[in-house]
ROVEX-601296 format. One record per residue: chain; residue number from 1; residue in three letters; x, y, z of N, C-alpha, C, CB in turn. Coordinates in steps of 0.1 Angstrom, whole numbers, plus 5000, padded with zeros to 4 digits. Glycine has a CB too. Layout:
! residues N
<atom><kette>A</kette><nr>NUM</nr><rest>ALA</rest><n_xx>X</n_xx><n_yy>Y</n_yy><n_zz>Z</n_zz><ca_xx>X</ca_xx><ca_yy>Y</ca_yy><ca_zz>Z</ca_zz><c_xx>X</c_xx><c_yy>Y</c_yy><c_zz>Z</c_zz><cb_xx>X</cb_xx><cb_yy>Y</cb_yy><cb_zz>Z</cb_zz></atom>
...
This chain:
! residues 61
<atom><kette>A</kette><nr>1</nr><rest>MET</rest><n_xx>0964</n_xx><n_yy>4647</n_yy><n_zz>8208</n_zz><ca_xx>0954</ca_xx><ca_yy>4641</ca_yy><ca_zz>8200</ca_zz><c_xx>0961</c_xx><c_yy>4645</c_yy><c_zz>8183</c_zz><cb_xx>0939</cb_xx><cb_yy>4648</cb_yy><cb_zz>8204</cb_zz></atom>
<atom><kette>A</kette><nr>2</nr><rest>LEU</rest><n_xx>0964</n_xx><n_yy>4631</n_yy><n_zz>8179</n_zz><ca_xx>0974</ca_xx><ca_yy>4630</ca_yy><ca_zz>8163</ca_zz><c_xx>0966</c_xx><c_yy>4622</c_yy><c_zz>8154</c_zz><cb_xx>0991</cb_xx><cb_yy>4620</cb_yy><cb_zz>8164</cb_zz></atom>
<atom><kette>A</kette><nr>3</nr><rest>ILE</rest><n_xx>0970</n_xx><n_yy>4624</n_yy><n_zz>8144</n_zz><ca_xx>0963</ca_xx><ca_yy>4616</ca_yy><ca_zz>8135</ca_zz><c_xx>0974</c_xx><c_yy>4614</c_yy><c_zz>8124</c_zz><cb_xx>0950</cb_xx><cb_yy>4623</cb_yy><cb_zz>8129</cb_zz></atom>
<atom><kette>A</kette><nr>4</nr><rest>GLY</rest><n_xx>0978</n_xx><n_yy>4602</n_yy><n_zz>8124</n_zz><ca_xx>0989</ca_xx><ca_yy>4596</ca_yy><ca_zz>8114</ca_zz><c_xx>1001</c_xx><c_yy>4605</c_yy><c_zz>8121</c_zz><cb_xx>0986</cb_xx><cb_yy>4599</cb_yy><cb_zz>8094</cb_zz></atom>
<atom><kette>A</kette><nr>5</nr><rest>GLY</rest><n_xx>1002</n_xx><n_yy>4611</n_yy><n_zz>8131</n_zz><ca_xx>1017</ca_xx><ca_yy>4618</ca_yy><ca_zz>8138</ca_zz><c_xx>1018</c_xx><c_yy>4631</c_yy><c_zz>8135</c_zz><cb_xx>1031</cb_xx><cb_yy>4612</cb_yy><cb_zz>8132</cb_zz></atom>
<atom><kette>A</kette><nr>6</nr><rest>VAL</rest><n_xx>1004</n_xx><n_yy>4637</n_yy><n_zz>8130</n_zz><ca_xx>1001</ca_xx><ca_yy>4651</ca_yy><ca_zz>8130</ca_zz><c_xx>0990</c_xx><c_yy>4657</c_yy><c_zz>8139</c_zz><cb_xx>0998</cb_xx><cb_yy>4653</cb_yy><cb_zz>8118</cb_zz></atom>
<atom><kette>A</kette><nr>7</nr><rest>SER</rest><n_xx>0991</n_xx><n_yy>4667</n_yy><n_zz>8148</n_zz><ca_xx>0985</ca_xx><ca_yy>4675</ca_yy><ca_zz>8155</ca_zz><c_xx>0969</c_xx><c_yy>4677</c_yy><c_zz>8144</c_zz><cb_xx>0997</cb_xx><cb_yy>4688</cb_yy><cb_zz>8159</cb_zz></atom>
<atom><kette>A</kette><nr>8</nr><rest>ILE</rest><n_xx>0957</n_xx><n_yy>4672</n_yy><n_zz>8155</n_zz><ca_xx>0946</ca_xx><ca_yy>4678</ca_yy><ca_zz>8151</ca_zz><c_xx>0945</c_xx><c_yy>4691</c_yy><c_zz>8148</c_zz><cb_xx>0939</cb_xx><cb_yy>4676</cb_yy><cb_zz>8158</cb_zz></atom>
<atom><kette>A</kette><nr>9</nr><rest>ILE</rest><n_xx>0951</n_xx><n_yy>4695</n_yy><n_zz>8160</n_zz><ca_xx>0950</ca_xx><ca_yy>4712</ca_yy><ca_zz>8158</ca_zz><c_xx>0956</c_xx><c_yy>4722</c_yy><c_zz>8146</c_zz><cb_xx>0957</cb_xx><cb_yy>4717</cb_yy><cb_zz>8170</cb_zz></atom>
<atom><kette>A</kette><nr>10</nr><rest>LEU</rest><n_xx>0966</n_xx><n_yy>4713</n_yy><n_zz>8142</n_zz><ca_xx>0975</ca_xx><ca_yy>4718</ca_yy><ca_zz>8132</ca_zz><c_xx>0968</c_xx><c_yy>4716</c_yy><c_zz>8117</c_zz><cb_xx>0989</cb_xx><cb_yy>4709</cb_yy><cb_zz>8133</cb_zz></atom>
<atom><kette>A</kette><nr>11</nr><rest>ILE</rest><n_xx>0958</n_xx><n_yy>4703</n_yy><n_zz>8115</n_zz><ca_xx>0950</ca_xx><ca_yy>4696</ca_yy><ca_zz>8103</ca_zz><c_xx>0939</c_xx><c_yy>4710</c_yy><c_zz>8102</c_zz><cb_xx>0942</cb_xx><cb_yy>4677</cb_yy><cb_zz>8108</cb_zz></atom>
<atom><kette>A</kette><nr>12</nr><rest>LEU</rest><n_xx>0936</n_xx><n_yy>4712</n_yy><n_zz>8117</n_zz><ca_xx>0924</ca_xx><ca_yy>4722</ca_yy><ca_zz>8118</ca_zz><c_xx>0929</c_xx><c_yy>4734</c_yy><c_zz>8111</c_zz><cb_xx>0919</cb_xx><cb_yy>4725</cb_yy><cb_zz>8133</cb_zz></atom>
<atom><kette>A</kette><nr>13</nr><rest>GLY</rest><n_xx>0939</n_xx><n_yy>4739</n_yy><n_zz>8115</n_zz><ca_xx>0944</ca_xx><ca_yy>4753</ca_yy><ca_zz>8111</ca_zz><c_xx>0945</c_xx><c_yy>4756</c_yy><c_zz>8095</c_zz><cb_xx>0960</cb_xx><cb_yy>4755</cb_yy><cb_zz>8118</cb_zz></atom>
<atom><kette>A</kette><nr>14</nr><rest>LEU</rest><n_xx>0953</n_xx><n_yy>4745</n_yy><n_zz>8093</n_zz><ca_xx>0956</ca_xx><ca_yy>4746</ca_yy><ca_zz>8076</ca_zz><c_xx>0941</c_xx><c_yy>4746</c_yy><c_zz>8074</c_zz><cb_xx>0964</cb_xx><cb_yy>4732</cb_yy><cb_zz>8068</cb_zz></atom>
<atom><kette>A</kette><nr>15</nr><rest>VAL</rest><n_xx>0931</n_xx><n_yy>4737</n_yy><n_zz>8071</n_zz><ca_xx>0920</ca_xx><ca_yy>4738</ca_yy><ca_zz>8066</ca_zz><c_xx>0913</c_xx><c_yy>4754</c_yy><c_zz>8065</c_zz><cb_xx>0914</cb_xx><cb_yy>4729</cb_yy><cb_zz>8074</cb_zz></atom>
<atom><kette>A</kette><nr>16</nr><rest>ASN</rest><n_xx>0912</n_xx><n_yy>4753</n_yy><n_zz>8076</n_zz><ca_xx>0909</ca_xx><ca_yy>4771</ca_yy><ca_zz>8080</ca_zz><c_xx>0918</c_xx><c_yy>4781</c_yy><c_zz>8074</c_zz><cb_xx>0911</cb_xx><cb_yy>4775</cb_yy><cb_zz>8096</cb_zz></atom>
<atom><kette>A</kette><nr>17</nr><rest>PHE</rest><n_xx>0927</n_xx><n_yy>4777</n_yy><n_zz>8070</n_zz><ca_xx>0936</ca_xx><ca_yy>4792</ca_yy><ca_zz>8065</ca_zz><c_xx>0931</c_xx><c_yy>4789</c_yy><c_zz>8047</c_zz><cb_xx>0960</cb_xx><cb_yy>4792</cb_yy><cb_zz>8069</cb_zz></atom>
<atom><kette>A</kette><nr>18</nr><rest>LEU</rest><n_xx>0928</n_xx><n_yy>4777</n_yy><n_zz>8046</n_zz><ca_xx>0924</ca_xx><ca_yy>4774</ca_yy><ca_zz>8029</ca_zz><c_xx>0913</c_xx><c_yy>4779</c_yy><c_zz>8029</c_zz><cb_xx>0922</cb_xx><cb_yy>4759</cb_yy><cb_zz>8023</cb_zz></atom>
<atom><kette>A</kette><nr>19</nr><rest>LEU</rest><n_xx>0898</n_xx><n_yy>4777</n_yy><n_zz>8040</n_zz><ca_xx>0886</ca_xx><ca_yy>4780</ca_yy><ca_zz>8037</ca_zz><c_xx>0887</c_xx><c_yy>4795</c_yy><c_zz>8037</c_zz><cb_xx>0875</cb_xx><cb_yy>4774</cb_yy><cb_zz>8046</cb_zz></atom>
<atom><kette>A</kette><nr>20</nr><rest>LEU</rest><n_xx>0895</n_xx><n_yy>4801</n_yy><n_zz>8048</n_zz><ca_xx>0898</ca_xx><ca_yy>4818</ca_yy><ca_zz>8048</ca_zz><c_xx>0902</c_xx><c_yy>4823</c_yy><c_zz>8032</c_zz><cb_xx>0915</cb_xx><cb_yy>4822</cb_yy><cb_zz>8060</cb_zz></atom>
<atom><kette>A</kette><nr>21</nr><rest>LEU</rest><n_xx>0911</n_xx><n_yy>4815</n_yy><n_zz>8025</n_zz><ca_xx>0922</ca_xx><ca_yy>4822</ca_yy><ca_zz>8011</ca_zz><c_xx>0906</c_xx><c_yy>4821</c_yy><c_zz>8002</c_zz><cb_xx>0942</cb_xx><cb_yy>4809</cb_yy><cb_zz>8002</cb_zz></atom>
<atom><kette>A</kette><nr>22</nr><rest>PHE</rest><n_xx>0897</n_xx><n_yy>4809</n_yy><n_zz>8001</n_zz><ca_xx>0888</ca_xx><ca_yy>4808</ca_yy><ca_zz>7995</ca_zz><c_xx>0875</c_xx><c_yy>4816</c_yy><c_zz>7994</c_zz><cb_xx>0887</cb_xx><cb_yy>4798</cb_yy><cb_zz>7997</cb_zz></atom>
<atom><kette>A</kette><nr>23</nr><rest>GLN</rest><n_xx>0874</n_xx><n_yy>4822</n_yy><n_zz>8005</n_zz><ca_xx>0864</ca_xx><ca_yy>4832</ca_yy><ca_zz>8009</ca_zz><c_xx>0866</c_xx><c_yy>4845</c_yy><c_zz>8007</c_zz><cb_xx>0862</cb_xx><cb_yy>4832</cb_yy><cb_zz>8021</cb_zz></atom>
<atom><kette>A</kette><nr>24</nr><rest>LEU</rest><n_xx>0879</n_xx><n_yy>4846</n_yy><n_zz>8009</n_zz><ca_xx>0883</ca_xx><ca_yy>4858</ca_yy><ca_zz>8004</ca_zz><c_xx>0886</c_xx><c_yy>4860</c_yy><c_zz>7987</c_zz><cb_xx>0897</cb_xx><cb_yy>4861</cb_yy><cb_zz>8012</cb_zz></atom>
<atom><kette>A</kette><nr>25</nr><rest>ALA</rest><n_xx>0892</n_xx><n_yy>4850</n_yy><n_zz>7983</n_zz><ca_xx>0886</ca_xx><ca_yy>4851</ca_yy><ca_zz>7966</ca_zz><c_xx>0877</c_xx><c_yy>4853</c_yy><c_zz>7959</c_zz><cb_xx>0886</cb_xx><cb_yy>4842</cb_yy><cb_zz>7960</cb_zz></atom>
<atom><kette>A</kette><nr>26</nr><rest>SER</rest><n_xx>0869</n_xx><n_yy>4842</n_yy><n_zz>7968</n_zz><ca_xx>0852</ca_xx><ca_yy>4846</ca_yy><ca_zz>7963</ca_zz><c_xx>0846</c_xx><c_yy>4859</c_yy><c_zz>7963</c_zz><cb_xx>0841</cb_xx><cb_yy>4840</cb_yy><cb_zz>7970</cb_zz></atom>
<atom><kette>A</kette><nr>27</nr><rest>GLY</rest><n_xx>0850</n_xx><n_yy>4862</n_yy><n_zz>7973</n_zz><ca_xx>0845</ca_xx><ca_yy>4873</ca_yy><ca_zz>7979</ca_zz><c_xx>0847</c_xx><c_yy>4887</c_yy><c_zz>7971</c_zz><cb_xx>0852</cb_xx><cb_yy>4873</cb_yy><cb_zz>7993</cb_zz></atom>
<atom><kette>A</kette><nr>28</nr><rest>LEU</rest><n_xx>0862</n_xx><n_yy>4884</n_yy><n_zz>7966</n_zz><ca_xx>0865</ca_xx><ca_yy>4897</ca_yy><ca_zz>7961</ca_zz><c_xx>0864</c_xx><c_yy>4894</c_yy><c_zz>7946</c_zz><cb_xx>0879</cb_xx><cb_yy>4903</cb_yy><cb_zz>7967</cb_zz></atom>
<atom><kette>A</kette><nr>29</nr><rest>ARG</rest><n_xx>0855</n_xx><n_yy>4882</n_yy><n_zz>7944</n_zz><ca_xx>0851</ca_xx><ca_yy>4877</ca_yy><ca_zz>7927</ca_zz><c_xx>0869</c_xx><c_yy>4876</c_yy><c_zz>7918</c_zz><cb_xx>0838</cb_xx><cb_yy>4896</cb_yy><cb_zz>7918</cb_zz></atom>
<atom><kette>A</kette><nr>30</nr><rest>TRP</rest><n_xx>0882</n_xx><n_yy>4871</n_yy><n_zz>7926</n_zz><ca_xx>0889</ca_xx><ca_yy>4863</ca_yy><ca_zz>7917</ca_zz><c_xx>0889</c_xx><c_yy>4853</c_yy><c_zz>7914</c_zz><cb_xx>0897</cb_xx><cb_yy>4864</cb_yy><cb_zz>7918</cb_zz></atom>
<atom><kette>A</kette><nr>31</nr><rest>ILE</rest><n_xx>0882</n_xx><n_yy>4847</n_yy><n_zz>7922</n_zz><ca_xx>0871</ca_xx><ca_yy>4833</ca_yy><ca_zz>7911</ca_zz><c_xx>0860</c_xx><c_yy>4832</c_yy><c_zz>7912</c_zz><cb_xx>0872</cb_xx><cb_yy>4817</cb_yy><cb_zz>7913</cb_zz></atom>
<atom><kette>A</kette><nr>32</nr><rest>LYS</rest><n_xx>0850</n_xx><n_yy>4829</n_yy><n_zz>7905</n_zz><ca_xx>0836</ca_xx><ca_yy>4832</ca_yy><ca_zz>7902</ca_zz><c_xx>0829</c_xx><c_yy>4819</c_yy><c_zz>7908</c_zz><cb_xx>0832</cb_xx><cb_yy>4835</cb_yy><cb_zz>7886</cb_zz></atom>
<atom><kette>A</kette><nr>33</nr><rest>VAL</rest><n_xx>0820</n_xx><n_yy>4821</n_yy><n_zz>7914</n_zz><ca_xx>0812</ca_xx><ca_yy>4808</ca_yy><ca_zz>7921</ca_zz><c_xx>0801</c_xx><c_yy>4813</c_yy><c_zz>7924</c_zz><cb_xx>0818</cb_xx><cb_yy>4801</cb_yy><cb_zz>7934</cb_zz></atom>
<atom><kette>A</kette><nr>34</nr><rest>LYS</rest><n_xx>0791</n_xx><n_yy>4804</n_yy><n_zz>7928</n_zz><ca_xx>0778</ca_xx><ca_yy>4805</ca_yy><ca_zz>7929</ca_zz><c_xx>0776</c_xx><c_yy>4814</c_yy><c_zz>7946</c_zz><cb_xx>0771</cb_xx><cb_yy>4789</cb_yy><cb_zz>7927</cb_zz></atom>
<atom><kette>A</kette><nr>35</nr><rest>PHE</rest><n_xx>0766</n_xx><n_yy>4819</n_yy><n_zz>7949</n_zz><ca_xx>0764</ca_xx><ca_yy>4823</ca_yy><ca_zz>7963</ca_zz><c_xx>0764</c_xx><c_yy>4820</c_yy><c_zz>7973</c_zz><cb_xx>0759</cb_xx><cb_yy>4825</cb_yy><cb_zz>7965</cb_zz></atom>
<atom><kette>A</kette><nr>36</nr><rest>GLY</rest><n_xx>0758</n_xx><n_yy>4805</n_yy><n_zz>7969</n_zz><ca_xx>0754</ca_xx><ca_yy>4797</ca_yy><ca_zz>7976</ca_zz><c_xx>0767</c_xx><c_yy>4787</c_yy><c_zz>7982</c_zz><cb_xx>0744</cb_xx><cb_yy>4790</cb_yy><cb_zz>7968</cb_zz></atom>
<atom><kette>A</kette><nr>37</nr><rest>VAL</rest><n_xx>0778</n_xx><n_yy>4787</n_yy><n_zz>7975</n_zz><ca_xx>0786</ca_xx><ca_yy>4778</ca_yy><ca_zz>7973</ca_zz><c_xx>0794</c_xx><c_yy>4790</c_yy><c_zz>7984</c_zz><cb_xx>0793</cb_xx><cb_yy>4772</cb_yy><cb_zz>7956</cb_zz></atom>
<atom><kette>A</kette><nr>38</nr><rest>HIS</rest><n_xx>0794</n_xx><n_yy>4799</n_yy><n_zz>7982</n_zz><ca_xx>0805</ca_xx><ca_yy>4809</ca_yy><ca_zz>7989</ca_zz><c_xx>0795</c_xx><c_yy>4811</c_yy><c_zz>8008</c_zz><cb_xx>0805</cb_xx><cb_yy>4831</cb_yy><cb_zz>7977</cb_zz></atom>
<atom><kette>A</kette><nr>39</nr><rest>ARG</rest><n_xx>0782</n_xx><n_yy>4810</n_yy><n_zz>8006</n_zz><ca_xx>0777</ca_xx><ca_yy>4814</ca_yy><ca_zz>8020</ca_zz><c_xx>0781</c_xx><c_yy>4797</c_yy><c_zz>8026</c_zz><cb_xx>0756</cb_xx><cb_yy>4822</cb_yy><cb_zz>8021</cb_zz></atom>
<atom><kette>A</kette><nr>40</nr><rest>LYS</rest><n_xx>0778</n_xx><n_yy>4785</n_yy><n_zz>8019</n_zz><ca_xx>0780</ca_xx><ca_yy>4769</ca_yy><ca_zz>8030</ca_zz><c_xx>0796</c_xx><c_yy>4773</c_yy><c_zz>8031</c_zz><cb_xx>0776</cb_xx><cb_yy>4748</cb_yy><cb_zz>8020</cb_zz></atom>
<atom><kette>A</kette><nr>41</nr><rest>THR</rest><n_xx>0807</n_xx><n_yy>4776</n_yy><n_zz>8021</n_zz><ca_xx>0822</ca_xx><ca_yy>4773</ca_yy><ca_zz>8027</ca_zz><c_xx>0822</c_xx><c_yy>4788</c_yy><c_zz>8040</c_zz><cb_xx>0838</cb_xx><cb_yy>4776</cb_yy><cb_zz>8011</cb_zz></atom>
<atom><kette>A</kette><nr>42</nr><rest>GLY</rest><n_xx>0814</n_xx><n_yy>4795</n_yy><n_zz>8040</n_zz><ca_xx>0816</ca_xx><ca_yy>4805</ca_yy><ca_zz>8049</ca_zz><c_xx>0810</c_xx><c_yy>4798</c_yy><c_zz>8063</c_zz><cb_xx>0808</cb_xx><cb_yy>4820</cb_yy><cb_zz>8045</cb_zz></atom>
<atom><kette>A</kette><nr>43</nr><rest>ILE</rest><n_xx>0801</n_xx><n_yy>4792</n_yy><n_zz>8062</n_zz><ca_xx>0795</ca_xx><ca_yy>4784</ca_yy><ca_zz>8073</ca_zz><c_xx>0807</c_xx><c_yy>4775</c_yy><c_zz>8078</c_zz><cb_xx>0781</cb_xx><cb_yy>4775</cb_yy><cb_zz>8069</cb_zz></atom>
<atom><kette>A</kette><nr>44</nr><rest>ALA</rest><n_xx>0811</n_xx><n_yy>4767</n_yy><n_zz>8070</n_zz><ca_xx>0820</ca_xx><ca_yy>4755</ca_yy><ca_zz>8075</ca_zz><c_xx>0835</c_xx><c_yy>4762</c_yy><c_zz>8075</c_zz><cb_xx>0818</cb_xx><cb_yy>4739</cb_yy><cb_zz>8064</cb_zz></atom>
<atom><kette>A</kette><nr>45</nr><rest>LEU</rest><n_xx>0839</n_xx><n_yy>4776</n_yy><n_zz>8072</n_zz><ca_xx>0845</ca_xx><ca_yy>4778</ca_yy><ca_zz>8083</ca_zz><c_xx>0845</c_xx><c_yy>4786</c_yy><c_zz>8093</c_zz><cb_xx>0853</cb_xx><cb_yy>4778</cb_yy><cb_zz>8080</cb_zz></atom>
<atom><kette>A</kette><nr>46</nr><rest>PHE</rest><n_xx>0832</n_xx><n_yy>4789</n_yy><n_zz>8101</n_zz><ca_xx>0831</ca_xx><ca_yy>4796</ca_yy><ca_zz>8115</ca_zz><c_xx>0832</c_xx><c_yy>4779</c_yy><c_zz>8122</c_zz><cb_xx>0814</cb_xx><cb_yy>4808</cb_yy><cb_zz>8119</cb_zz></atom>
<atom><kette>A</kette><nr>47</nr><rest>ILE</rest><n_xx>0827</n_xx><n_yy>4770</n_yy><n_zz>8114</n_zz><ca_xx>0824</ca_xx><ca_yy>4761</ca_yy><ca_zz>8122</ca_zz><c_xx>0834</c_xx><c_yy>4749</c_yy><c_zz>8128</c_zz><cb_xx>0816</cb_xx><cb_yy>4756</cb_yy><cb_zz>8115</cb_zz></atom>
<atom><kette>A</kette><nr>48</nr><rest>VAL</rest><n_xx>0847</n_xx><n_yy>4754</n_yy><n_zz>8116</n_zz><ca_xx>0857</ca_xx><ca_yy>4749</ca_yy><ca_zz>8119</ca_zz><c_xx>0867</c_xx><c_yy>4756</c_yy><c_zz>8125</c_zz><cb_xx>0860</cb_xx><cb_yy>4743</cb_yy><cb_zz>8109</cb_zz></atom>
<atom><kette>A</kette><nr>49</nr><rest>ALA</rest><n_xx>0866</n_xx><n_yy>4768</n_yy><n_zz>8125</n_zz><ca_xx>0875</ca_xx><ca_yy>4780</ca_yy><ca_zz>8134</ca_zz><c_xx>0871</c_xx><c_yy>4779</c_yy><c_zz>8148</c_zz><cb_xx>0871</cb_xx><cb_yy>4797</cb_yy><cb_zz>8129</cb_zz></atom>
<atom><kette>A</kette><nr>50</nr><rest>VAL</rest><n_xx>0856</n_xx><n_yy>4775</n_yy><n_zz>8149</n_zz><ca_xx>0852</ca_xx><ca_yy>4773</ca_yy><ca_zz>8166</ca_zz><c_xx>0858</c_xx><c_yy>4762</c_yy><c_zz>8172</c_zz><cb_xx>0836</cb_xx><cb_yy>4769</cb_yy><cb_zz>8169</cb_zz></atom>
<atom><kette>A</kette><nr>51</nr><rest>ILE</rest><n_xx>0857</n_xx><n_yy>4749</n_yy><n_zz>8162</n_zz><ca_xx>0863</ca_xx><ca_yy>4736</ca_yy><ca_zz>8170</ca_zz><c_xx>0880</c_xx><c_yy>4736</c_yy><c_zz>8171</c_zz><cb_xx>0858</cb_xx><cb_yy>4722</cb_yy><cb_zz>8160</cb_zz></atom>
<atom><kette>A</kette><nr>52</nr><rest>HIS</rest><n_xx>0885</n_xx><n_yy>4743</n_yy><n_zz>8159</n_zz><ca_xx>0899</ca_xx><ca_yy>4748</ca_yy><ca_zz>8159</ca_zz><c_xx>0903</c_xx><c_yy>4756</c_yy><c_zz>8173</c_zz><cb_xx>0902</cb_xx><cb_yy>4757</cb_yy><cb_zz>8147</cb_zz></atom>
<atom><kette>A</kette><nr>53</nr><rest>GLY</rest><n_xx>0895</n_xx><n_yy>4762</n_yy><n_zz>8174</n_zz><ca_xx>0897</ca_xx><ca_yy>4775</ca_yy><ca_zz>8188</ca_zz><c_xx>0895</c_xx><c_yy>4768</c_yy><c_zz>8199</c_zz><cb_xx>0884</cb_xx><cb_yy>4790</cb_yy><cb_zz>8190</cb_zz></atom>
<atom><kette>A</kette><nr>54</nr><rest>ALA</rest><n_xx>0888</n_xx><n_yy>4759</n_yy><n_zz>8199</n_zz><ca_xx>0879</ca_xx><ca_yy>4751</ca_yy><ca_zz>8214</ca_zz><c_xx>0891</c_xx><c_yy>4739</c_yy><c_zz>8215</c_zz><cb_xx>0857</cb_xx><cb_yy>4742</cb_yy><cb_zz>8209</cb_zz></atom>
<atom><kette>A</kette><nr>55</nr><rest>LEU</rest><n_xx>0895</n_xx><n_yy>4734</n_yy><n_zz>8206</n_zz><ca_xx>0907</ca_xx><ca_yy>4723</ca_yy><ca_zz>8206</ca_zz><c_xx>0919</c_xx><c_yy>4726</c_yy><c_zz>8215</c_zz><cb_xx>0914</cb_xx><cb_yy>4720</cb_yy><cb_zz>8192</cb_zz></atom>
<atom><kette>A</kette><nr>56</nr><rest>ALA</rest><n_xx>0924</n_xx><n_yy>4741</n_yy><n_zz>8205</n_zz><ca_xx>0934</ca_xx><ca_yy>4747</ca_yy><ca_zz>8209</ca_zz><c_xx>0938</c_xx><c_yy>4752</c_yy><c_zz>8227</c_zz><cb_xx>0933</cb_xx><cb_yy>4757</cb_yy><cb_zz>8199</cb_zz></atom>
<atom><kette>A</kette><nr>57</nr><rest>THR</rest><n_xx>0925</n_xx><n_yy>4757</n_yy><n_zz>8233</n_zz><ca_xx>0921</ca_xx><ca_yy>4765</ca_yy><ca_zz>8241</ca_zz><c_xx>0924</c_xx><c_yy>4751</c_yy><c_zz>8250</c_zz><cb_xx>0907</cb_xx><cb_yy>4772</cb_yy><cb_zz>8240</cb_zz></atom>
<atom><kette>A</kette><nr>58</nr><rest>LEU</rest><n_xx>0917</n_xx><n_yy>4739</n_yy><n_zz>8250</n_zz><ca_xx>0913</ca_xx><ca_yy>4729</ca_yy><ca_zz>8261</ca_zz><c_xx>0931</c_xx><c_yy>4723</c_yy><c_zz>8259</c_zz><cb_xx>0896</cb_xx><cb_yy>4715</cb_yy><cb_zz>8257</cb_zz></atom>
<atom><kette>A</kette><nr>59</nr><rest>ALA</rest><n_xx>0936</n_xx><n_yy>4720</n_yy><n_zz>8249</n_zz><ca_xx>0949</ca_xx><ca_yy>4716</ca_yy><ca_zz>8249</ca_zz><c_xx>0961</c_xx><c_yy>4719</c_yy><c_zz>8258</c_zz><cb_xx>0952</cb_xx><cb_yy>4719</cb_yy><cb_zz>8239</cb_zz></atom>
<atom><kette>A</kette><nr>60</nr><rest>TYR</rest><n_xx>0957</n_xx><n_yy>4736</n_yy><n_zz>8257</n_zz><ca_xx>0972</ca_xx><ca_yy>4740</ca_yy><ca_zz>8269</ca_zz><c_xx>0966</c_xx><c_yy>4752</c_yy><c_zz>8281</c_zz><cb_xx>0989</cb_xx><cb_yy>4749</cb_yy><cb_zz>8256</cb_zz></atom>
<atom><kette>A</kette><nr>61</nr><rest>LEU</rest><n_xx>0958</n_xx><n_yy>4739</n_yy><n_zz>8281</n_zz><ca_xx>0950</ca_xx><ca_yy>4743</ca_yy><ca_zz>8297</ca_zz><c_xx>0958</c_xx><c_yy>4739</c_yy><c_zz>8310</c_zz><cb_xx>0935</cb_xx><cb_yy>4734</cb_yy><cb_zz>8299</cb_zz></atom>
């Protein structure tokens, strides 16, 4: 599963990492965002992590 020659699993992993960094920075108040933004990115982080994990598991069976 490739997009432009790059694995979808790798792309989702990078997105996952960026969302995690944003959650950490906003949770520790390094950057100030509204609580709604923090909550929505947390939900997005969960969804991307589940898809990333499921695809990685299925790819290596």
